[in-house]
C-alpha positions, 0 to 999 in steps of 0.5 A, spaced: 406 529 541 404 523 540 409 517 545 410 512 539 412 517 535 416 520 540 420 513 542 421 512 535 425 519 534 428 517 540 431 511 538 433 514 531 440 516 533 441 509 537 439 506 531 442 511 526 449 509 529 448 500 529 447 501 522 454 505 520 457 500 525 454 494 521 456 498 513 461 495 509 467 498 510 469 500 503 477 497 502 483 501 497 489 496 496 494 501 496 500 495 493 498 490 487 502 489 481 500 490 474 503 487 469 503 482 461 505 476 460 502 476 453 505 482 451 511 481 445 516 483 449 513 479 456 515 481 463 521 482 466 518 479 473 514 474 474 519 467 473 515 464 466 516 458 472 512 461 476 505 458 474 501 461 479 502 468 477 505 468 471 499 469 467 495 476 464 494 479 471 490 486 469 485 491 473 479 486 469 482 480 474 483 484 480 476 485 479 473 478 479 478 476 485 475 481 489 468 480 487 464 481 493 470 484 498 468 490 497 475 492 494 472 499 491 479 501 488 487 500 488 494 503 487 499 499 483 506 498 486 511 497 480 515 491 478 518 492 472 525 495 472 524 497 465 522 505 463 518 504 459 513 500 463 511 506 467 507 509 461 505 502 460 502 501 466 498 509 468 495 507 460 492 500 463 490 503 469 488 509 466 482 504 462 478 502 469 477 506 474 478 501 479 485 503 479 486 510 483 494 511 482 500 508 480 507 507 484 513 507 478 519 506 477 525 513 477 531 513 480 531 518 483 539 520 482 539 519 474 541 525 471 534 525 467 531 524 473 527 531 474 525 531 467 522 524 468 518 526 474 515 533 470 512 527 465 509 522 469 506 527 474 503 531 470 497 525 469 494 525 477 494 517 477 502 517 478 503 518 485 511 516 487 516 512 485 518 506 489 525 504 491 529 498 495 531 493 495 530 490 488 533 491 482 540 490 484 539 497 486 544 499 493 540 504 497 545 505 502 550 508 497 546 512 493 543 516 499 550 518 500 549 522 493 548 529 494 544 528 487 540 522 489 537 527 495 536 532 491 532 527 486 527 526 492 527 533 495 523 534 487 519 528 489 517 532 496 516 538 493 511 535 487 507 532 493 509 524 491 510 519 496 517 515 497 515 507 497 520 502 499 521 495 498 523 488 500 524 491 508 531 490 512 535 492 518 539 496 513 534 498 509 530 501 515 536 505 518 537 508 510 530 510 510 531 514 517 536 517 513 532 519 507 528 522 513 532 526 517 535 529 510 528 530 506 523 531 512 517 533 507 518 526 504 512 522 505 515 515 505 511 508 506 513 502 509 511 496 505 511 489 508 514 490 515 509 484 518 512 479 514 519 482 515 524 476 517 528 477 522 523 482 525 524 489 526 528 492 532 524 495 536 528 502 538 528 502 530 520 501 530 521 508 536 524 512 531 518 510 526 513 511 531 517 520 532 516 521 525 509 522 523 511 523 515 512 516 515 506 510 514 507 502 514 504 497 510 500 492 514 501 487 508 504 480 507 501 478 513 501 471 512 508 467 512 509 460 511 510 454 518 512 447 517 509 448 510 502 450 511 500 457 511 494 459 517 489 464 516 488 463 523 488 471 526 491 471 533 499 467 530 499 474 527 496 478 532 503 480 536 507 482 529 501 486 527 499 489 534 507 491 535 506 495 528 500 498 531 502 500 536 508 504 533 505 507 528 499 509 531 491 508 527 492 514 523 500 511 518 497 504 517 495 501 511 491 496 507 496 492 501 495 485 499 501 484 494 496 481 489 498 477 485 505 475 489 500 474 494 497 468 491 501 462 492 500 463 501 493 463 499 487 467 495 485 473 495 479 473 501 484 468 504 489 474 505 483 479 506 480 475 512 486 475 516 486 483 517 479 484 517 479 479 524 484 483 526 481 489 526 474 487 528 477 487 534 479 495 534 472 498 532 470 500 526 473 508 526 481 504 526 478 498 521 476 505 516 482 509 517 486 503 515 482 500 509 482 507 507 482 513 510 489 513 511 491 512 504 488 518 501 492 521 507 498 518 504 497 517 498 493 524 496 488 519 491 483 521 487 476 518 487 474 516 479 468 512 480 461 513 485 463 507 489 469 510 491 469 513 498 472 520 500 474 523 506 
């Protein structure tokens, strides 16, 4: 074989490795909200006084704010307590292949929960429900009711997810209790980096023992002295703690858009976590930005640009 050809073959694997390292990482955003303030009935959230986010917020606008950033798909997390909005958001998501899933609003202890779950589960975009500190609900009181736990067992049987909302110390203890009673249920904890006061390490170690519990490294940016910094080193200690507890296979990317807008535009929110995971290597970054979302939510690609495991 000619020496030049041999050297070319020898270099090919190294070149492929280099290309793999440099190739953009596709992003699945597991926490965005959709609503339309122009609807005749309006919306229960956000408040119209919040001028920055009180405007129609649909997949088309998400495409605009993420243009050129590598966001290939998104999962909507319900921000309305109105039952009929479960169908509204599914209809909206169905029309745009950027949306790979929705997390609905159903109450596991409701007498009609089984029927409601069966109805919405027929749509493959329906990936689970949200429950926690929102809409005046009392998670602690509910998990003491047999019918509530029975509803969560139906959710687990369907292969769907329980997404929690707005963590505090009490909610974290409730999540552990639910996990004890329904160990097959996949649970996704949102916004843990922004929890104030921060979670105690004893509780976190309990989460670390449970492979069915995931965490969104979302709501990372925080306001200090009236300013919101994009210096990743300010957020690194909390991110290191959570990444260490949950490990590389159970951390998920979520922007919390457009609720994140008061803290910074989408590129700023994304840039901070990209900077953090740049130091962890491509494999860890791929898991965070998209691969772990498949394991947690079992979403199915709807567009050729969306990655496949």
